[in-house]
C-alpha positions as CSV (number, residue, x, y, z in Angstrom):
1,X,0.0,0.1,0.3
2,X,1.4,3.5,-0.7
3,X,1.3,6.6,1.6
4,X,1.5,4.4,4.5
5,X,2.7,5.2,7.8
6,X,4.8,2.9,10.0
7,X,5.7,2.5,13.7
8,X,7.5,0.0,15.5
9,X,7.0,-1.1,19.0
10,X,9.9,-3.1,20.6
11,X,8.9,-6.4,22.4
12,X,11.1,-8.8,24.6
13,X,10.1,-12.1,23.2
14,X,7.9,-14.2,21.1
15,X,6.2,-15.2,24.5
16,X,5.2,-11.5,25.0
17,X,3.8,-11.5,21.5
18,X,1.8,-14.7,22.1
19,X,0.3,-13.3,25.2
20,X,-0.3,-10.0,23.4
21,X,-1.9,-11.4,20.4
22,X,-4.1,-13.8,22.1
23,X,-5.6,-17.1,21.5
24,X,-5.7,-17.5,17.7
25,X,-4.7,-13.8,17.5
26,X,-7.9,-12.6,18.8
27,X,-6.8,-9.6,20.7
28,X,-4.6,-8.7,17.5
29,X,-7.6,-8.7,15.1
30,X,-9.7,-6.4,17.8
31,X,-6.8,-3.9,17.4
32,X,-6.4,-4.1,13.9
33,X,-10.2,-3.9,13.2
34,X,-10.9,-1.0,15.8
35,X,-7.8,1.4,14.7
36,X,-7.7,0.3,11.0
37,X,-4.0,-0.9,11.1
38,X,-2.0,-3.7,10.1
39,X,0.3,-5.3,12.6
40,X,3.3,-7.5,11.6
41,X,5.7,-9.3,14.0
42,X,9.4,-8.7,12.9
43,X,12.4,-9.9,14.6
44,X,13.0,-6.5,16.3
45,X,9.4,-6.2,17.4
46,X,5.9,-5.1,16.0
47,X,5.7,-2.8,13.0
48,X,2.5,-1.1,12.7
49,X,1.2,0.0,9.3
50,X,-1.7,2.2,8.1
51,X,-3.0,5.4,6.3
52,X,-4.0,7.2,9.4
53,X,-1.1,8.7,11.6
54,X,-3.3,9.1,14.7
55,X,-4.7,5.5,14.7
56,X,-1.3,4.2,14.2
57,X,0.0,6.1,17.0
58,X,-3.1,4.9,19.0
59,X,-2.3,1.4,18.2
60,X,1.3,1.8,19.3
61,X,0.1,3.2,22.7
62,X,-2.3,0.5,23.0
63,X,0.4,-2.1,22.7
64,X,2.6,-0.6,25.1
65,X,-0.2,-0.2,27.7
66,X,-0.8,-3.9,27.2
67,X,2.7,-4.7,27.4
68,X,2.8,-3.1,30.7
69,X,0.1,-5.3,32.0
70,X,2.0,-8.4,30.8
71,X,5.3,-7.5,32.1
72,X,3.3,-7.0,35.6
73,X,2.2,-10.6,35.6
74,X,-1.0,-9.6,34.6
75,X,-3.1,-12.1,32.2
76,X,-4.9,-10.1,29.5
77,X,-8.6,-10.5,28.7
78,X,-10.7,-9.0,25.8
79,X,-11.9,-6.2,28.2
80,X,-8.2,-5.3,28.5
81,X,-7.8,-4.9,25.1
82,X,-10.8,-2.8,24.6
83,X,-10.0,-0.7,27.5
84,X,-6.5,-0.1,26.2
85,X,-7.9,1.3,23.0
86,X,-10.5,3.4,24.7
87,X,-7.5,4.8,26.8
88,X,-5.4,5.5,23.7
89,X,-8.0,7.5,22.3
90,X,-8.8,9.5,25.3
91,X,-5.2,10.3,25.9
92,X,-5.1,8.3,29.0
93,X,-2.4,5.8,28.0
94,X,0.3,7.7,29.6
95,X,-1.0,6.7,33.1
96,X,-2.2,3.4,32.3
97,X,-1.7,1.6,35.5
98,X,-4.4,4.0,36.9
99,X,-6.7,3.3,34.2
100,X,-6.4,-0.6,34.6
101,X,-6.4,-0.6,38.3
102,X,-5.1,-3.1,40.8
103,X,-6.5,-6.4,41.1
104,X,-9.2,-6.8,43.5
105,X,-8.9,-10.4,45.2
106,X,-12.0,-12.4,45.2
107,X,-13.2,-15.8,45.4
108,X,-13.5,-15.8,41.4
109,X,-13.6,-18.4,38.8
110,X,-11.5,-16.0,36.7
111,X,-9.1,-15.1,39.6
112,X,-9.5,-11.3,40.3
113,X,-11.6,-8.5,39.2
114,X,-9.8,-5.3,38.3
115,X,-11.2,-1.8,37.3
116,X,-10.9,-1.0,33.6
117,X,-11.4,2.7,33.3
118,X,-10.3,5.8,35.0
119,X,-13.7,6.2,36.7
120,X,-13.6,2.7,38.0
121,X,-10.2,3.1,39.4
122,X,-11.4,6.4,41.2
123,X,-14.5,4.5,42.7
124,X,-12.3,1.5,43.7
125,X,-9.9,3.9,45.6
126,X,-12.9,5.9,47.0
127,X,-14.2,2.6,48.7
128,X,-10.9,1.9,50.1
129,X,-10.4,5.1,51.7
130,X,-13.8,6.0,52.9
131,X,-16.6,4.6,55.0
132,X,-19.6,5.7,53.0
133,X,-19.2,6.0,49.0
134,X,-22.0,7.0,46.5
135,X,-21.3,5.4,43.1
136,X,-23.6,7.2,40.6
137,X,-23.9,6.5,36.7
138,X,-25.4,4.8,33.9
139,X,-25.9,1.0,33.4
140,X,-22.9,-1.0,32.6
141,X,-20.3,1.0,34.3
142,X,-19.3,-1.5,37.1
143,X,-20.9,0.2,39.9
144,X,-22.4,-2.8,41.3
145,X,-20.3,-5.6,40.3
146,X,-17.1,-3.4,41.7
147,X,-18.6,-2.6,45.0
148,X,-19.5,-6.3,45.5
149,X,-16.0,-7.2,44.5
150,X,-14.8,-4.9,47.2
151,X,-17.0,-6.5,49.7
152,X,-15.8,-10.0,48.8
153,X,-12.4,-8.8,49.0
154,X,-12.8,-7.1,52.4
155,X,-14.6,-10.2,53.9
156,X,-11.8,-12.3,52.5
157,X,-9.0,-10.3,54.1
158,X,-10.9,-10.2,57.4
159,X,-11.8,-6.7,57.4
160,X,-15.2,-7.3,58.0
161,X,-17.2,-10.7,59.1
162,X,-20.1,-10.3,57.0
163,X,-21.5,-8.9,53.5
164,X,-25.1,-7.5,53.3
165,X,-26.4,-6.7,49.8
166,X,-29.8,-4.8,49.4
167,X,-31.8,-3.0,46.8
168,X,-35.4,-1.9,46.8
169,X,-37.9,-4.4,46.1
170,X,-40.3,-2.3,43.9
171,X,-39.0,-1.5,40.3
172,X,-40.4,-0.9,36.7
173,X,-43.8,-0.1,38.2
174,X,-44.6,-3.5,40.0
175,X,-45.4,-3.9,43.6
176,X,-44.6,-7.1,45.8
177,X,-48.4,-7.6,46.8
178,X,-49.4,-8.1,43.0
179,X,-46.6,-10.9,42.5
180,X,-47.6,-14.5,43.0
181,X,-45.9,-16.7,45.6
182,X,-44.5,-16.3,49.1
183,X,-42.2,-13.6,50.1
184,X,-39.3,-15.4,49.0
185,X,-40.6,-15.9,45.8
186,X,-41.8,-12.4,45.4
187,X,-38.4,-10.7,46.2
188,X,-36.1,-13.5,44.2
189,X,-36.5,-11.5,40.8
190,X,-35.6,-8.4,42.3
191,X,-32.3,-9.9,44.2
192,X,-31.4,-12.3,41.3
193,X,-29.0,-9.8,39.5
194,X,-26.9,-9.8,42.7
195,X,-26.8,-13.5,43.0
196,X,-25.8,-13.7,39.5
197,X,-22.8,-11.5,40.3
198,X,-21.9,-13.0,43.5
199,X,-21.8,-16.4,41.8
200,X,-19.2,-15.0,39.3
201,X,-17.0,-14.5,42.4
202,X,-17.1,-17.6,44.2
203,X,-18.4,-21.2,43.7
204,X,-22.2,-21.8,44.2
205,X,-21.0,-24.2,47.0
206,X,-19.2,-21.4,49.0
207,X,-21.8,-18.9,48.2
208,X,-24.8,-21.1,49.3
209,X,-22.9,-22.0,52.6
210,X,-22.1,-18.4,53.4
211,X,-26.0,-17.4,52.7
212,X,-27.1,-20.3,54.8
213,X,-24.8,-19.3,57.8
214,X,-26.1,-15.7,57.3
215,X,-22.5,-14.5,56.6
216,X,-23.7,-13.3,53.2
217,X,-27.2,-11.8,53.2
218,X,-29.2,-10.5,50.4
219,X,-32.3,-8.8,51.1
220,X,-34.8,-6.0,50.2
221,X,-34.1,-2.6,51.7
222,X,-37.3,-3.0,54.1
223,X,-35.6,-5.7,56.0
224,X,-32.9,-3.2,57.2
225,X,-35.0,-1.3,59.5
226,X,-34.4,-1.1,63.2
227,X,-31.0,-3.2,62.7
228,X,-27.6,-1.5,63.5
229,X,-25.0,-3.2,61.0
230,X,-21.8,-3.9,62.9
231,X,-18.5,-5.1,61.4
232,X,-20.2,-5.5,57.9
233,X,-19.7,-4.4,54.3
234,X,-23.0,-3.1,53.1
235,X,-24.1,-2.6,49.2
236,X,-27.3,-0.7,48.7
237,X,-28.0,-1.1,45.0
238,X,-30.5,0.5,42.5
239,X,-30.8,3.2,45.3
240,X,-32.3,5.5,42.8
241,X,-35.7,3.4,43.5
242,X,-35.4,4.3,47.2
243,X,-37.6,7.0,48.7
244,X,-36.0,9.6,50.9
245,X,-37.3,7.9,54.1
246,X,-35.7,4.4,53.0
247,X,-32.3,6.3,52.1
248,X,-32.2,8.0,55.5
249,X,-33.2,4.6,57.6
250,X,-30.4,2.9,55.6
251,X,-27.7,5.4,56.1
252,X,-28.5,5.3,59.8
253,X,-28.0,1.6,60.0
254,X,-24.2,2.0,59.5
255,X,-22.5,0.5,62.7
256,X,-19.1,-0.1,63.9
257,X,-16.2,-1.0,61.9
258,X,-18.6,-1.3,58.9
259,X,-18.4,0.4,55.3
260,X,-21.3,1.0,52.8
261,X,-21.4,1.6,49.1
262,X,-24.7,3.2,47.7
263,X,-25.2,2.7,43.9
264,X,-27.4,4.0,41.4
265,X,-28.6,5.5,38.1
266,X,-30.4,8.9,38.8
267,X,-31.9,9.1,35.2
268,X,-33.6,5.4,35.5
269,X,-35.8,6.0,38.6
270,X,-38.9,3.8,38.9
271,X,-40.6,5.7,41.6
272,X,-44.0,7.3,41.0
273,X,-43.3,11.0,39.5
274,X,-44.6,12.4,42.8
275,X,-41.8,10.6,45.0
276,X,-38.2,12.0,45.2
277,X,-35.7,9.6,44.8
278,X,-33.5,9.2,48.0
279,X,-30.4,9.0,46.0
280,X,-31.3,12.2,44.3
281,X,-32.0,13.8,47.7
282,X,-28.9,12.3,49.3
283,X,-26.7,13.9,46.8
284,X,-28.0,17.6,47.8
285,X,-28.2,16.8,51.7
286,X,-24.9,15.0,51.9
287,X,-22.5,16.5,49.3
288,X,-20.6,18.5,52.0
289,X,-20.4,15.8,54.7
290,X,-16.9,14.8,55.6
291,X,-16.0,11.2,55.2
292,X,-18.7,10.7,52.4
293,X,-17.7,10.6,48.8
294,X,-19.6,10.7,45.7
295,X,-18.1,9.3,42.4
296,X,-19.8,9.8,39.2
297,X,-19.6,7.5,36.0
298,X,-20.0,8.5,32.6
299,X,-20.7,6.6,29.2
300,X,-17.0,6.6,29.1
301,X,-16.9,4.0,32.1
302,X,-19.2,1.6,30.2
303,X,-17.8,-1.9,29.8
304,X,-20.4,-3.8,28.4
305,X,-21.0,-4.0,24.7
306,X,-19.6,-0.9,23.0
307,X,-23.1,-0.2,21.5
308,X,-24.1,0.6,25.0
309,X,-21.8,3.6,25.2
310,X,-23.2,4.9,21.8
311,X,-26.7,4.3,23.2
312,X,-26.2,6.3,26.2
313,X,-24.6,9.0,24.5
314,X,-27.7,9.1,22.0
315,X,-30.1,9.3,25.0
316,X,-28.1,11.8,26.8
317,X,-28.1,14.1,23.6
318,X,-31.5,13.5,23.0
319,X,-32.5,14.6,26.7
320,X,-30.4,17.6,26.5
321,X,-32.2,18.7,23.2
322,X,-35.4,18.2,24.6
323,X,-34.7,20.1,27.6
324,X,-33.2,23.0,25.6
325,X,-36.6,22.9,23.7
326,X,-38.8,23.0,26.6
327,X,-36.9,25.9,28.1
328,X,-37.3,27.9,24.8
329,X,-41.0,26.9,24.9
330,X,-41.4,28.2,28.4
331,X,-39.5,31.5,27.6
332,X,-41.7,32.2,24.6
333,X,-44.8,31.7,26.9
334,X,-43.4,34.0,29.5
């Protein structure tokens, strides 16, 4: 091909190249496809070719970031490849260790969980350093999953003696009284996503044993009333669907040697329009309280299918346009 730019990235061995390219060159194909480059393995290292100067250098920085992880002893996964590409595009690759954070040791089938964006790193650091953290942002940003990983890690290290995971039991316009079955049957659909994440972090047998021993408790927020939660790591999920009264009740349950993480997406509340979200209210009431940290995620922190980022961006733009038009209409009426 003519008019090509070429960039070389040194590597130390063929083993590094194998780890970098992935099984059947799967990782390599993702980088070549996403950045429109061709990568060749030469005796002196990688040779990156392409027509776009920026994309070639983004590919080079992506490979350098991934090589850093390999040399730190990390095993690459597909999410790491996509995160490295995203970081190079956003200019965050110069401090990549802070974008791909330290592993969180859990009883996982995959070994360890680790943050994959700068927002996620800020979040896990906040959880380490504060007893009460609010993680607010769109779906797919890892708010709940990382909070639960931190809870399992704290339990594993002996920092806490139990884990409590809770969420409101009223979502998507449904109320428990209208659902079939006993109380366990009624609340199971609301708590199932939490169990799914836990099963990813430990074996089924281990989780079932801890639940039976009440070491790990998963329950609706209403079950927290009247309790003092000592020596516990508590995760309050989907908190945008709590009322002001429920939020206050939950926050005042925090006992000695405990830590709490509250997660939610204030753009997706399922409360009736006449009710103010407890999470929205907490932002305003607690924003200046010492010892409490608020971490906000954006679409850049989404680690699900890449379409999810674009979907969130489209809805954000649409909502902004609608709000602007509404303000114009209101001004004209005045």
